[in-house]
N, C-alpha and C positions, 0 to 999 in steps of 0.2 A: 598244707593249710586246708581246713575243712571248708566246704562250700555248700551253699543251699541254692535251690532253684524253685521258682514259682511257675506253676503250670495250671491250665484250665482242665476241668473235668475230674472224674473219679474212675477208679478201676472198673472195667466192665468187660465181661466175656473173655477173660484171659489177657486183656490189655491194660497197661497202666492208665491209659486215657484214650479216647477215640478222637480227640482233637489233633489233627495232623501235625501242626507246628510244635505243640507241646510234646507229642510222641517223638518227633524228630530230635528235639533237644535231649530228651531222656536217652534216646539211642546213641547220640554222640557221647554223652557222659559215660555210658556203659562201654562203648568202643574204646574210649580213652582210659578205661579201667579206673575211673575216678568216681567213687561213690559220693552221693550228695544227699542232703536232706531235702525232701520234697515238701514245699510249703503251699498252703492255700492262700492265694493272693488276697490282700486287703480289699474288700469290695464295698465297705460302707462309704468311705471316701477314697475312691480309687484313682490314683494318678500315675502309678508305676506301670512300666511296660511289662507285658506277659507274653512269652516266658522271659525270665531274666535270671542272671547268675549273681550271687552275693557271697561275700565272706560270711562264715557262720561259726560262732563260738557260743552256742546256747541262745544267741539272739542274732538278728539280721544286722550285718555290718555294712561294709563298703560295697558299692555296686561295681561288679566286674564287667558285665556285658549285658546288653538289653535287646539284642537281635540274634537270630540264629547264626548269621555271618560272623558277628563279633564273638559269639560263644565258640564257634568253630575255630576262629583264630586264637582265642585264648587257650583252647585245648591243643593247639599246635597240630591240627589235622587239616593241612592245606590241600589244595586241589591243583592238578596240572591243567594244561590248556584243554585237553579233550574232556577230562572229567568235569571241568568247569562248564563247558558247553552242554554236556548232558544234564548237569545240575540245573542250569538255567532253563532247559527245555522242560524239566520236571516242574519247576516253579511256575513257568508261564502257561503250560498247556495241560499237563496232567492234574496239577493242583486245582485248576478251575473245574474240571470234570468231577473231581472228588468233592469239592465244596458244593457243587450243584446237587450231588446225591444227598449230602448231609443236610443242606439248608433250603434248597429251592423246592424240592418235592414236599408237598404238605404232609403226607402221611409219614414220611421218613422223619421229618422234623418233629412232628407232634409226638410220635410214639417212641422214638429212639434218641435223637440228638438232644432234644429239650430235657428229657429225663436224665441223660448221662451228664449233662453240663450243670444241672441244678439239683442234683440228688442230695447234696449236703444242705443242712439247715443254715450254715453260715454263708452260703452263696445265694444272692438275691434271685428271685424268680424272673426278674427283668433281664438278667445277663444273657440267656439264649436269644431273646428278641433283639438285644443290642448287637450281638454278634451276627445275627441274621441280617440286620439292616446294613452292617458293614459289608457282608458278603454280597448282598443285593446290589449295593452301589458299584461293586467291581464287576459282577456278572452282567449288569445292565449296560456296561460301557459299549460303545459302538463296535470295538474290535473284538468283543467276546460274544455278547448277545446269547447268553445261556439261561438267564433267569426266566422261570416259567415254562421252559421247554419240557414237555412231557408231563406236566402237572401244574395247573394254574391255581393260585390262591383264590382268585375270584370265582372260578368254577367250583372249587371246594367249599367256599363259603355259601354259595347258592345251594349246593347239595345239602349242606348241613342245615340251612334254614328250612329247606323242604322236608327234611327228615323230622325236624322238630315240629313243624306244622302238622305233618301227618300223624305223628305220635300224639299230639295234643288234640286231634280231631278237628283242626281248623281247615277250612277250604280257602284256597288262595284265590284272590280276585283275578279273574281271567279277562283278557282283552277279547272282545267279540270277534276281532279279525283272526285270532288264533284258532277259533273253533271252525273256521271255514276249511273245507278240504283243499289241500295243496299237494303238489308233487315234491318228492324228495324224502330224506330220512327224518325221523323224529328228532327233536332238538337234543334230547339226551343221547341218542345214538350218534348224532353228529359230533357232539362233544367227545364221546368216547373214541370215535374214529380219528378225531383230530389229535387226541392225546397219543394214540398208538402211532400215528404218522410222525409226530414230533419225537417220540421215543426211538423210532427207527432212524431218524436223522441223527439223534444223539448217539446211537450205537455206531453209525457210520463214521461219525466224527471221532469217537473214542477209539474205534478200530485203527484208524490211521495213526493216532498218537501212540497207542500201545504197541503197534508193530514196530515203530521206530525205537521205542524204549526197550523192547525185549531184546534187541540186538546188542545193547550195551550192558545188560545185566551181568554182573560178575558172578562167576561160579567158584572162585578160589578165595581170595582174601576179601574181607569185608572192608569197605571204604565208606567215606561220608556219602557218596552217591548211592551206595546200597542202603545206607541208613535212611536217606531221604525217600528212596523208592519204597522201602518197607513202611515208612510212616504214612505214605499215601495209600498203599494197597491193603495193609493190615486192617484198618477199620472197615473196609469193604468185605474182606474175606472172613473175618472172625466174628462179625456181628450180623444178625439176621435183620434184613431190611424189608419192609412191606413192599416197596417198589424197588426191585433188584435188577434193573436194566443193566447197569454197569457191572455189578458183581457177577451176574450170570454170564455176561459176555467174557469176563476174565476167566471164569472157571471152565467154560466150554471151548474157548478158542485160544487161550494162552496158558497152557499147563506149565510152561517154563517159568512164567511170572508167579504162578501159584507155588511152585516148588521153591523158588527163590524166597518168597515171603515166609514159607514154613521154615526154611533153613535159617534165615535171619532171626526168626522168632525163637528158635531153639538156641541159637548162639547168644542172643542178647539176654534172655530172661531166665535161663536155667539156674543161675545163682545170683539173682539180683532182687532180693526181697525189699531193698530200700525203695525201689520204684513204686511199690504199692502202698507205702505208708504216707500219711498226710499229717502235717503239723500246722498249727496256726502261725500266722505271720506276726512275729514280735520284733520290734525295732530295738537295737542295742541302746542301752541308756548311756547318757553322757558321762565321761570319766571325771568331770569337774562339776561342782554345783552350778545350777542354772544361773544364779545371779553373778557368777564370775565368768561365764562363757561369753565370748564376743559374738553375738548373733549377727549374721549378715542379713540385711533386709532383702526381701524377695525381689525388690526392684534392681538390686545389684547383681542378680544372677545373670549368667550369660544367656542372651536371647538372640534369635535371628534378627538381622538388621531390619527387615520389613516389619516384624512384630514390635521391635523396640520403637521404631519411628512411628508406627501406627498408634502405639500407646501414648507417645508424647503428643501427637497431633490430637488424639481424642481428649487428652487432659486439657490441652490449650483451648480447644473448642468448647469444652464443658465449662470452662471458666469465663471465656470472653463472650460467647454468644448470648447468654442471658442478659448481659448489661445493656446492649442496644435494644434488645427486645423489650425490656422493662421501660426504657426511655420512650420508645416509639409508641407503645400501648398506653402511655400516660399513667401507668401505675406508680411511677416515681416522677414527680415534677420538681424542677429546680427553679426557684423564684428568687430575685434580688430585691429586697425591700429595705429602704433606708430607715434607720431607727430614729424616732422623733427625739429621744433624749439626747442622742449624739448631735442632732442638728441644733438643739437649744444650747448645748454646751459650746458649739462653734460660735454661735452668736454672742454668748457671754464672753468669750475670749476676745472677740473683736471690739467690743464696747470700751474697755479700759484704755485701749490705744488712742481712741478719739478724745477721751478725757485728758490724757496726758498731753495730747497736742494742744488742747484748749488751755491747759495749765501753763504750758510753755509760752503761749502767746500772752497770757496775762502777766507772767513774770517779766517778759520783755517789755510790755506796755508800761508796767509799773516803773521799770528802770528808766525807760525813756521819758515818760510824761512826768513822773513825780520827782525822781532823783535829779534829773537834768534841769528841770524848771527851778527847783529849789536852789540848786547851786548857782544857776545863772542869776536868779533874783538876788541872792545874797551878794553876788559880785557887783551887780548894778547898784544896789542900795549902798553898798560900801563906797563905790566910786562917787555917787551923788553926795554922800555925806562928806567926803573928802573935799569935793569941789566947793560945797557951801561954806565949809569952814575956811 
């Protein structure tokens, strides 16, 4: 079955990409001897994970894996306990140092990383900045604290502003206190010394990590651990960086790692032209007409419990909260007013009952006064007549 993989970046300096995770996935595919079609991720409305593995038959089909771990499992390249520990160390420690070189140092990001990630016209220019923001969130965490070490974005922005003002012939407004003589170094010299001191700390930290990693570098068969180590070191050794603290340290003090990287590079890419090709991302069309397909609503998709409950709570609040607010603010007033026509109709309905009562009394009176008197009179007259006769 043919497969396709989405990766960030374009070929540069003999590498399919300089983005470490994407390079690792391509190396895993090559180790498994499984050629794939490399696709440019959809970036206009991007929701898919990158890198990711798909079925491919001219168009992108079913998703097979969306993380390097899942891709490694799909390719049946497992790890034993010791290899898993080394792999975790690479992901947790060496990966942070490499990401610092690619994204944290201003000159490296502006002149190398940004251009390599957004070189194609189909890739938006905001992609490198979004990736840098994600890397910054990780490197600023309390247990890492690597962001800005050896090169601060604030200092670089101030220097750039000063260069622009100098080239434009503008004099910067100076604080009178700064013109007073004082002891110590000049502000620019202090900044340079601080950067050099931070880079020496960075080199010390990297030296400890690389010393531990060099002991586990394989010299015989290539494994997923070797592929991961290659994906982290190759962007440093095959690309020229303006600030090369970490690459220079590897070249001068760890020749074994340099040789390992060159050996893996020859092994992986000597017959892999597919890794340098890029195709657009096309989704497989539906096999049946759209009016016959049963589309599942987005709300029926499997969601984490917290997200699902949060969405339901938000919907309920959005519906119920405006109602008491409208009532309390007086925008909607509820008044009960009796209709005059209905009151008049009620009075008209009550009047005929009184008339009927009066009529009944009259009928009774007529029967008693008139009928009975006449009958009695007739009897009395008849009796009198009989007696007289």
